[in-house]
C-alpha positions in Angstrom: 151.5 79.5 147.6 151.3 81.1 151.0 151.4 85.3 151.1 150.6 87.4 153.2 148.5 90.0 152.9 148.8 92.8 156.0 145.7 93.5 157.4 143.4 92.5 160.0 140.4 93.6 158.0 137.7 91.3 157.0 136.0 92.5 154.3 139.4 93.6 152.7 140.8 89.9 153.4 137.7 88.3 152.2 137.7 90.1 149.0 140.8 89.5 148.2 140.5 86.2 149.0 137.6 85.5 146.3 139.6 87.1 144.2 142.7 86.0 143.8 140.9 82.2 144.7 142.2 79.2 145.7 146.1 79.3 144.1 147.8 81.6 146.8 146.7 80.8 150.8 146.2 84.6 152.3 146.9 85.3 155.8 146.0 88.0 157.9 148.5 89.7 160.4 146.3 87.9 163.2 146.6 84.4 161.2 151.0 85.4 161.4 150.3 86.4 165.2 151.1 89.8 164.3 149.0 92.4 166.6 150.4 95.7 165.7 148.3 98.6 164.8 150.8 99.5 162.1 150.5 103.4 162.0 149.7 104.8 157.9 151.7 107.9 158.4 152.6 108.4 154.6 151.0 111.2 152.3 150.6 109.3 149.5 149.0 105.5 149.3 151.5 105.0 148.2 153.8 105.3 150.7 151.2 103.9 153.0 150.9 100.9 151.0 155.2 100.3 151.6 155.3 101.6 155.4 152.9 98.4 155.8 154.7 95.6 153.7 158.0 96.6 155.5 157.0 96.6 158.6 156.1 93.2 158.3 158.8 92.0 155.6 161.5 93.5 157.9 159.9 91.8 161.5 158.8 88.9 160.4 161.3 87.8 157.3 158.2 86.4 154.9 157.0 87.8 152.3 153.7 89.8 151.8 151.6 92.8 150.3 149.5 95.6 151.8 147.5 97.8 149.6 146.0 101.5 150.4 142.4 102.6 149.0 141.7 106.0 148.7 137.9 107.6 147.1 139.8 110.8 144.7 136.8 113.7 144.1 137.2 115.8 141.2 135.9 118.7 142.8 137.3 118.7 145.9 140.8 118.0 145.1 141.0 114.4 145.1 139.4 115.1 148.9 139.8 112.7 151.0 141.9 110.8 148.7 144.8 109.0 151.8 142.1 110.2 154.6 139.5 108.1 152.7 138.4 105.9 156.4 139.1 108.5 158.8 137.9 111.9 156.5 135.2 112.9 159.5 137.1 114.5 161.8 137.9 112.3 165.4 136.9 109.4 163.1 138.5 106.4 162.0 136.6 104.0 159.7 133.4 105.3 160.4 131.7 105.1 157.2 128.7 106.8 157.7 130.5 110.2 159.2 132.3 109.5 156.4 129.7 109.4 153.5 127.5 112.4 155.4 130.4 115.1 155.1 131.4 114.2 151.9 127.8 114.0 150.7 127.6 117.8 152.6 130.6 119.2 150.5 129.8 118.3 147.6 126.1 120.0 148.5 125.1 122.2 144.9 128.5 120.4 143.0 127.2 120.1 139.9 130.0 118.0 138.8 130.6 114.5 140.8 133.4 112.5 138.7 135.2 110.2 141.1 137.6 107.6 141.1 139.3 105.1 143.9 141.9 104.1 143.6 144.4 101.1 145.2 148.0 100.8 145.6 149.3 97.7 146.5 152.6 96.9 147.4 154.3 93.3 147.4 157.0 93.0 148.9 158.7 89.1 148.3 162.5 88.0 148.3 163.7 91.2 149.5 162.0 93.3 146.5 159.2 95.3 146.2 156.8 95.5 143.1 153.5 98.4 143.1 150.3 97.7 141.6 147.6 100.0 141.1 144.1 99.4 139.9 141.7 101.9 139.7 137.5 102.7 138.5 136.3 105.0 137.4 132.6 106.7 138.5 131.0 109.5 140.4 129.5 110.3 143.9 125.9 109.7 143.8 123.8 112.7 145.9 122.2 109.7 148.8 122.1 106.3 149.2 122.0 103.1 147.8 122.3 99.2 148.4 123.4 97.2 151.5 126.5 95.8 150.3 130.1 96.3 150.4 131.7 98.9 153.3 133.0 102.4 153.3 131.3 105.0 150.1 130.1 102.0 148.4 126.7 102.8 149.2 127.1 106.6 147.1 129.9 105.2 144.8 128.2 104.8 140.8 131.0 103.2 138.6 131.6 104.0 135.2 129.1 101.9 132.9 126.2 100.9 135.8 123.3 102.5 137.3 123.8 101.4 140.8 126.3 102.0 143.8 129.2 99.3 144.5 126.5 98.4 147.3 123.9 97.7 145.6 126.1 95.6 142.8 126.9 93.0 144.8 129.9 91.6 145.6 130.0 89.4 143.0 129.3 92.2 140.3 131.9 94.3 142.5 135.2 92.7 142.5 135.6 92.1 139.6 135.1 95.1 137.7 136.1 97.1 141.2 139.4 98.7 141.8 140.8 96.4 144.1 140.3 93.7 141.9 141.7 94.8 139.2 144.7 96.0 141.4 145.3 92.1 142.6 144.2 91.0 138.9 147.2 92.7 138.5 149.2 91.0 141.2 148.0 87.9 140.4 149.4 87.5 136.9 153.1 89.1 138.8 152.2 86.1 141.2 151.5 83.6 138.8 154.4 84.7 136.1 157.0 84.6 139.3 155.8 80.6 139.9 155.8 79.9 136.1 159.6 81.0 136.3 160.1 78.8 139.4 
């Protein structure tokens, strides 16, 4: 079964393909000839995922899904949230600058509880479905590990002593927010295929 993942982010694409396995041919925007940068103008993760999915479904008339992910820090009222990728002023996807800003804002704050949340919007045969995955944890005071991307070096998931970046892809891909949302997506797709 072929489904478009509305992204050109190679990290996300690889992660999704590894989680979904060989039952699905997951293709990127580039692979369907879409080079547009779809503006994420929503104020919530749900809105941004829907904006991307609807754009592709309407323009290319193809089943697709899109995601948006945010790191939500309790002591900062849910920041950086929907602005996670562009948290540091004047940057976009500058992980180092984003992490440094977050660490600076949390300096001296005891409550370091945080959660990663992914929302996936699937548009299939004209119907919209939303799937959410959450992993709770906390923000460490310094970076650990060289794997992963984004805030992975400073996020310690509940039940572990290492950051996402130090745990490695195999472990991260079974416990991450994205893995949990994709598992729900995969369950839905399997059910849908079984009913055809």
